[in-house]
Each structure stands twice: as structure tokens, then as C-alpha cells.
SEKOLTI-531889 format. One record per atom (N, C-alpha, C): residue in one letter; x, y, z. Coordinates in steps of 0.1 Angstrom, whole numbers, plus 5000, padded with zeros to 4 digits. Example, Ala and Ser with C-alpha at 12.3 -4.5 7.8 and 13.67 -1.06 7.14 Angstrom:
! SEKOLTI-531889
a513249435078 a512349555078 a513249675078 s512849785071 s513749895071 s512950005079 
! end
This chain:
! SEKOLTI-531889
x501049875000 x499949995001 x501350105000 x500850194991 x501850314988 x500850424987 x501050524996 x500450704996 x500550774981 x499450834975 x499850924964 x500951014966 x501251054979 x502851124985 x503951044983 x503650934990 x505250874986 x505550794975 x504650804964 x504950814950 x505450914940 x505651034949 x506051134938 x506951194951 x507551064960 x508451134972 x509851194965 x510151254970 x511951334966 x512451384980 x513651454973 x514251474989 x513551624994 x512951674983 x512151854991 x511051764998 x510351684997 x509251605002 x509551505017 x511051485017 x511151415031 x512051495036 x512351625032 x512851745040 x511451795050 x510751795040 x509451845050 x509051765058 x509051635056 x508451535062 x509451545080 x510951575076 x511451585086 x511551675095 x510951805091 x510851905098 x509551905107 x508451855098 x507251795106 x507351735119 x508451625115 x508251515128 x509451575139 x509851695137 x511151705142 x510851735161 x511751715165 x511551755182 x512851755191 x513451835182 x514851855191 x514551995200 x514651945212 x515452055217 x513452025230 x513251925227 x511251875234 x511851855247 x512851795249 x513051755261 x514551835265 x514951905261 x516151985264 x517551965257 x518352065248 x519252015241 x520251885242 x520351865260 x521051775262 x520351645263 x519451635258 x518851485261 x519151435249 x519551265253 x519751145247 x518751065244 x518051095246 x517050965249 x516050955238 x515451065234 x514951165223 x513051065225 x512650985216 x511350925218 x511350875229 x512650765237 x512350695248 x511650785261 x511850905259 x511051005270 x509650955267 x508850915263 x507750895259 x507450785269 x508450675274 x508150575283 x508150625300 x507550625305 x507250675321 x506850585328 x506850645342 x506350515350 x504750475350 x503650555341 x502750525341 x503250415327 x503350485318 x503350365311 x503850205311 x504750225321 x505450075325 x504450005334 x503650065340 x502650005351 x501449965340 x501450035330 x500350015318 x500849895313 x502049855308 x502349785301 x502449585306 x502749655320 x502549535332 x500749475329 x500449555324 x498649465323 x498649375313 x499349415301 x499249295293 x499749145292 x500149125303 x500948985309 x500048935318 x499548825311 x498048785311 x498548595311 x500048535308 x499948435311 x501348385317 x502448485313 x504048465318 x504548385304 x504148405292 x505048345284 x506048425279 x507448395276 x508348445273 x508848385259 x508648525245 x509148485237 x510548585231 x511048475226 x512948575224 x512448635209 x512748765205 x512548815192 x514048815187 x515248755192 x516448765185 x516548655175 x517248715166 x517948575159 x519048555165 x519448405167 x521048355172 x522148445164 x523048455169 x523848525168 x525048365167 x525248435148 x526448305144 x527148315135 x527748255129 x528548285113 x527648255101 x526348175105 x525448145095 x524348285093 x524748395099 x523648485097 x523648545088 x522848655087 x522748725074 x523448835066 x524648865072 x525648935064 x526248885055 x526448995047 x527148945033 x528749035030 x528849105042 x530149195041 x529749335033 x528549395030 x527749505023 x527849595039 x528349725033 x528549825044 x529849765057 x530449685050 x530949655062 x530949535074 x529849505070 x529649425078 x529549265078 x530349145089 x529849065086 x529749005099 x529448835097 x528548795108 x529448735120 x528848725130 x529648755142 x530348555142 x532048605150 x532748545151 x533048485164 x532848375168 x532348335181 x533648205184 x534948265189 x535748155193 x536548145209 x537048035210 x537047935222 x538548035228 x538548105240 x539748125248 x540447975255 x539947935263 x539847745270 x539047685268 x539047565262 x538347455259 x538747325271 x537847235266 x537947095272 x539047055267 x540047045255 x541347045254 x542147105260 x542147205267 x543147305273 x543047205287 x542047195292 x541347135304 x542746985304 x542346915293 x543046795292 x544546775291 x545046885283 x546546885284 x546946915293 x546146985303 x547147045316 x547047195317 x546747265308 x547247355307 x546747485320 x545847415328 x545247485336 x545647375352 x546647305352 x547147235360 x547847305372 x547847435371 x548247545381 x547247585394 x546047535384 x544547545396 x544647485406 x543847505415 x543847385425 x542147365422 x541947175417 x540647145417 x540047195403 x539747345404 x538547425399 x539447395379 x538447365374 x538747385355 x537847485352 x537847535339 x536947665332 x537047635316 x536447715312 x536247745301 x535947895299 x536547955285 x536248075281 x536148095269 x535548235263 x535148235249 x534948375250 x535348435233 x534848565228 x534048585216 x533448675218 x533248705205 x533548845197 x533548835181 x533948945173 x532848995168 x532349095162 x531049105159 x530649225154 x530249335142 x529849445145 x528749465150 x528349555159 x526949585168 x525549605158 x526449625144 x525049605138 x524449455128 x525249365135 x525549245123 x524049125123 x523149155138 x522149065138 x521249135144 x520449095152 x519249195162 x519749285168 x519349445164 x520249505171 x519349625173 x519649735181 x519149885181 x520049965172 x519350055163 x520250185157 x520150325168 x521450365175 x521450445187 x520950585175 x520850635182 x520250795177 x521850885177 x522950785175 x524150865170 x523950755158 x523650675153 x524150605139 x523850675127 x522950795128 x522650825115 x522750975116 x523251045105 x523151155104 x522151215093 x521851355093 x521251455082 x521351545080 x522351595068 x522651755068 x523851765082 x524451665081 x525451695090 x525151695105 x523951695109 x523551675122 x522751515124 x523051465138 x522351375145 x521051435155 x520251355161 x519151395167 x519851455180 x518951575180 x519251685187 x519851805186 x520351775171 x521251875162 x522951855167 x522851745171 x524651715176 x525451755159 x526251735164 x527051765150 x528051635148 x528751645136 x529851505132 x531051515143 x531551595151 x532351605159 x532251505168 x530851485173 x530551405189 x530851275182 x531051225170 x531451065166 x532351085159 x533651055166 x534750985163 x535450875165 x536550835161 x537050705158 x537250625172 x536950735183 x536850685198 x535650635202 x534350675192 x533050625193 x532150755197 x530950725201 x530250845204 x529950915216 x530351025217 x530251105232 x528751175235 x527651175222 x526451215223 x525651135216 x524651065222 x523751025218 x523750865215 x525350805227 x525750665228 x524450605231 x524450455231 x523250355232 x523350355247 x524750385255 x524350335271 x523350405275 x523350535268 x522350665276 x520950615282 x520650465269 x519250425265 x518950285278 x520450255284 x520150095293 x519250095303 x518650205305 x517350205319 x515950235311 x516150215297 x514750315294 x513850205282 x514450095274 x513850025267 x512649935270 x512149915280 x511049875285 x509649915285 x508649845281 x506849895283 x506249835270 x505049885271 x504249825264 x504949755246 x504949655244 x504849625230 x503849575223 x503949635209 x502449565203 x502949505191 x502449445181 x503049335170 x502149365162 x502749455151 x501349465141 x502249365130 x501149285125 x501349135117 x500349165103 x501449245097 x500849295083 x500649185073 x501549125075 x501248975062 x499848915064 x499548875080 x498248845089 x497248935080 x497749045085 x496549145083 x496049175065 x497049095054 x496949135040 x496349015036 x496648875045 x496148725040 x497348675032 x498448715038 x499948645028 x500848625033 x501548535029 x502548455035 x503648545045 x503948645032 x504848715034 x504948865024 x505548965031 x505149055018 x506549075010 x506149114998 x507149084990 x508449194987 x509849214985 x510649274986 x509849434975 x509949524980 x509349664975 x508149734979 x507649624986 x505849654991 x506149785005 x505449845002 x505749985014 x504649955024 x504750005035 x503649985046 x503250155047 x502350175047 x502350335051 x500950345063 x501150435071 x500550475081 x498750455080 x498350435072 x496650375069 x496450245078 x497950145067 x497650005066 x498349995085 x499050095089 x499450015105 x498050095114 x497750165109 x496450175116 x495550125114 x494950105105 x494249965103 x494349855107 x495849795106 x496249685117 x496149675130 x496449795138 x496549785148 x494449795158 x494149835148 x492749855150 x491849695146 x492149615138 x491949505137 x492349385146 x493249455157 x493549345164 x492849385179 x491949505180 x491749575188 x492249645199 x493549715192 x494249765202 x494049905194 x494550005203 x494750135201 x495950205205 x497150255197 x498750285200 x498650385209 x498850355223 x499550445233 x500550545232 x501050655240 x501750735241 x502950605248 x504350565245 x505450505246 x505150415244 x504350355230 x504450205228 x505750175222 x506150055222 x507450035214 x506349925206 x506749965187 x505949895180 x507149805170 x506949665172 x507049565163 x506149515151 x507049565136 x506449545124 x507049395118 x506249325116 x506549195109 x506049195094 x506949205085 x506749215074 x506449035063 x507648975074 x507548825067 x508748775061 x509448925059 x510548835054 x511448755057 x511348765074 x512348625081 x512048505078 x510448495073 x510048365068 x510148315059 x510148435048 x510548415031 x511848375029 x512748405037 x514348355033 x514248215039 x513648215049 x513448025055 x513047965045 x511748015041 x511547905029 x512447885017 x512947995013 x514047965001 x515047935005 x515447875018 x517047825025 x517947905022 x517948025022 x519048105016 x518548255021 x519648345026 x519648455030 x519448565017 x520248475010 x520048594996 x520448704997 x520048794995 x520248934990 x519749065006 x519148955017 x518248995026 x519049135033 x520349135032 x521749245035 x521649305026 x520649425026 x520749525017 x520249525008 x519349425003 x518949384992 x517349454989 x516549464980 x515549484982 x514549394992 x513949494996 x512749415009 x511449495011 x510349435017 x509249495022 x509549625036 x508949755036 x509049785052 x508149875051 x508550005059 x507750115061 x507850205054 x506850275045 x507050355034 x507050515044 x507650595037 x507650775042 x506150785047 x504950725042 x503850765046 x503350745056 x504650655067 x504550535075 x504550635087 x505650715086 x506250805098 x505150925102 x504150985099 x502951055102 x502650965117 x502150835114 x501350785127 x502550755135 x503450745133 x504850655144 x504550795152 x504850915146 x505251035154 x503651105161 x502851075154 x501551155157 x500951045171 x501550925171 x501150875183 x502250835195 x502850925189 x504150905200 x504450785204 x505050735197 x505750595196 x507350555201 x507450515208 x508750545215 x509750475209 x509550355202 x510450285194 x509850215183 x510750185172 x510050095160 x511049985159 x510649845157 x511249735148 x510749675141 x511749615134 x511249495121 x511949345117 x511549325109 x512149185112 x513049195094 x513549325089 x514149335080 x515249385084 x516549385068 x518049455075 x518049595078 x517049675074 x516849815074 x515549875079 x514449795080 x513349835086 x512249915074 x512949985069 x512350065057 x512049975043 x511450025035 x511549945025 x512349975012 x513049885007 x513949914998 x513449814985 x513349874972 x514249994967 x513450104975 x514350214982 x513450364987 x512650434977 x511650474982 x510650554973 x511350684969 x512850684976 x513150894968 x514350814964 x514150794951 x515850794942 x516850894948 x516651024952 x517851094956 x517751084971 x517350994979 x517851024992 x517550814996 x518750835004 x518650705006 x518650685025 x517050565024 x516850545039 x516250705042 x514850735037 x514350865043 x514350805056 x513350695058 x512450675069 x513250725086 x514950675081 x515850675090 x515850815092 x516350925082 x516451055086 x514751145093 x513551085091 x512551115096 x512351095109 x512550975112 x512250885125 x513450905133 x514350885132 x515550805138 x516350995144 x516651085134 x517951125135 x516551275141 x515651335134 x514351415135 x513751415147 x512851305147 x511651245158 x512551205169 x513751145166 x514051055178 x513850915183 x513550835173 x513450705175 x514550635177 x514850535180 x515350445183 x515150325175 x515650265162 x515250205150 x515750045153 x515049975153 x515449795159 x515149735142 x516249655137 x516249565131 x516649435126 x516549365122 x516449195119 x516349125133 x514649145137 x514249115148 x513648985139 x513448835152 x512748735145 x511348755147 x510548775142 x509448785148 x508648665144 x508648565141 x508048465137 x507148365147 x508048365155 x507648285169 x506548375178 x506848495180 x505848555185 x504548565175 x504848605165 x503348625152 x502548505160 x502948365159 x502448255160 x502048245174 x502648315187 x501648345197 x500748405198 x500948525191 x499848615196 x498848575183 x498848525170 x497648465164 x496648325174 x497648285183 x496848135187 x495948185195 x496148305205 x495448365211 x494748475207 x495048565203 x494548645195 x494648795200 x495948785209 x496848935220 x498148925212 x497649045211 x498849165201 x499549225210 x499449255226 x500249355230 x500749245241 x502049285246 x502749235256 x503749325260 x504349285272 x505649355279 x506749355273 x507149415265 x508249445261 x509949485269 x510749395265 x511949425276 x513249405263 x513549525260 x514449525251 x515949615252 x515949615264 x517849695270 x518849695258 x519249765256 x520449755246 x521849725258 x523149685251 x524149635258 x524649795259 x524849845273 x525649935275 x527249975271 x527349955259 x528649975251 x529250115253 x529950175258 x530450305259 x531050335247 x530050465242 x530150515226 x529750465217 x528850325215 x528650285207 x527050335200 x527450315187 x526150385180 x525350265173 x525050155184 x524050045176 x524449935189 x523849855192 x523649735202 x523149615197 x523849515199 x522949385197 x522049395212 x520749265209 x520249245222 x519249125219 x519049075231 x517748985232 x516649025235 x515849105227 x514649175229 x513449045233 x512549065245 x511649005252 x510249055253 x509248945247 x507748965247 x507248885259 x506648945269 x506748845278 x504848875278 x504048775277 x503048765275 x501848735288 
! end
């Protein structure tokens, strides 16, 4: 579903949307939380009412060498290595220790390799990131403004799943299919929900199901994909959504609706409206659970790792139903 505006979208239209959704200074110019400020104590207490059975569903893709990355944008799949293993123990490498023996391991990975949050320092628009901070605040040593660790206490609240393929009656959305605000609203209404200030919205496109059906990641990482179109941004901002995540590599529809602007929805939502963006979420188990009992809201816990200076973070997002 593509709006008339999106069909004629260009840089001028994107710049206008950025202005309409801009919240710089709303919580002060030192703020590093952005839309996560919408999650207050009342929102969290309200989220607890969504827990009915105590069922916990992970929305993380396992971190391993068989992940979706193909080297584009300099990203590789996680590499897990052992520092001490059973062989070390058997060969006597730890015989200096009394009785106890141990194993140890390490992980190397780009922080955006798997299920992850984009921090508010991840994307720049006209030389500025969230709240108007310039390029000088992200150097080779990391981000000194809008780093991911600023959000370590904040990403918990009511989550809602918008299962767009189920709403459309298809197994998955085909690459290049855009989702607009009218469809987000209709999907929310179809499962008896109203968006609340501070909600964390998970949008399922079914692309994870598609690649599994094809038994190959193909060009999942950076290739054509379904996702949010520019016309979805107003719904997200008008409803004061705190964060948004999808089951795709880049959250928004690819190819983009704007040939002269790459990833325009990131510019509107992340840089100007201050929303953390989640990508590569595995929403298949959650979609099945929600469809089984018809409940599409839950307590969502999605705290990032508090990595100092990081512009993104892996996580194991949990939906508690």
C-alpha cells in the first residue's frame, strides 16, 4: 500500500517530513533518549497489564556465522572463538589451579550484525544527528553524544505486534512493498488495540519467513525488501511511539521511494523524531503466539548492551505475554 505522496516522494518531500516530525529540544538540547522519554512510570505500569500468562518469547535471531550478513556496508556475521576449552583442560594447561577447571570464549562482531538497535548517533541528516549534534561528536573513539548506553534503563514498556502479512492474508510481503500509516492504523484496529503514548511497535513483514522458505539469505542484507514507507512516519510520530523495529535488514522499504535520498524514513524517525530503530528481529514465534490467542500486546523488554560510545547494540528482545 503506497500513498499518493510516496509515489511522488523526493528530497524536498523528505525534508518537509523531517521538519514536521522534528522534536529537537523538546526534552532539552542535552537529551539523549529522544522518543524513549515517552516511556514513563505510568506507561510501564500500564504495560504490565498486558501480561496474562507469563509466556516469554524471544525476538532475537541467534548470533552465529550463518547469519544474514554478506559483507555489504562492512558488516560480517559474528565470529565466536574459544579461549579455553576441554582440550586445554585435558592437556593440563590449567593444572596450576587447585581442583577447579574452566572454559572461556570471545565474540567478534559488528554491533549491527544481527538483531540490533540503531542508536540515535547512528544516522546523520545534513551533518546533524538527534537533537542537532554535529559530526564531531562521533569520532574513531566512539560517540560522545547519543551513545547507546544512554538508553540502558529505558527500553521496557508495552509492545504491540503489527503482523502485516496476516492482516493482508498473505504469507509474507514481497520485496519493494511499502507499508503506510493507514495500514498501520488499520492493522492495529483489526486486533482490537489502540496505540498508546510510549508503545514499542514491532512490525512483521514476513521477510524472515520468506528467506527461511527459500533456504538462503540471498540479498536480505541490503537488497530489496518490504518495509515502512515514508507515509508511515506520520502515524508513528502522531501516536508518540517510543521505538520501532522490524524483521528486515533496514526497517524501511527497499528500493526506497526516493531515488535521491537513501533510507529517508531513518532521517525522519531516527534523526528528527528521535526514535531508536530495531532491525533483523525474528518475529515468527511471536506472530504465531499472538495469532493463537488473538492477543497482540505484551510487556516488551529490549535493553541494549551499555557499550560505551557505541552507535548500535545487539540484544535479546523479549515479549512477555
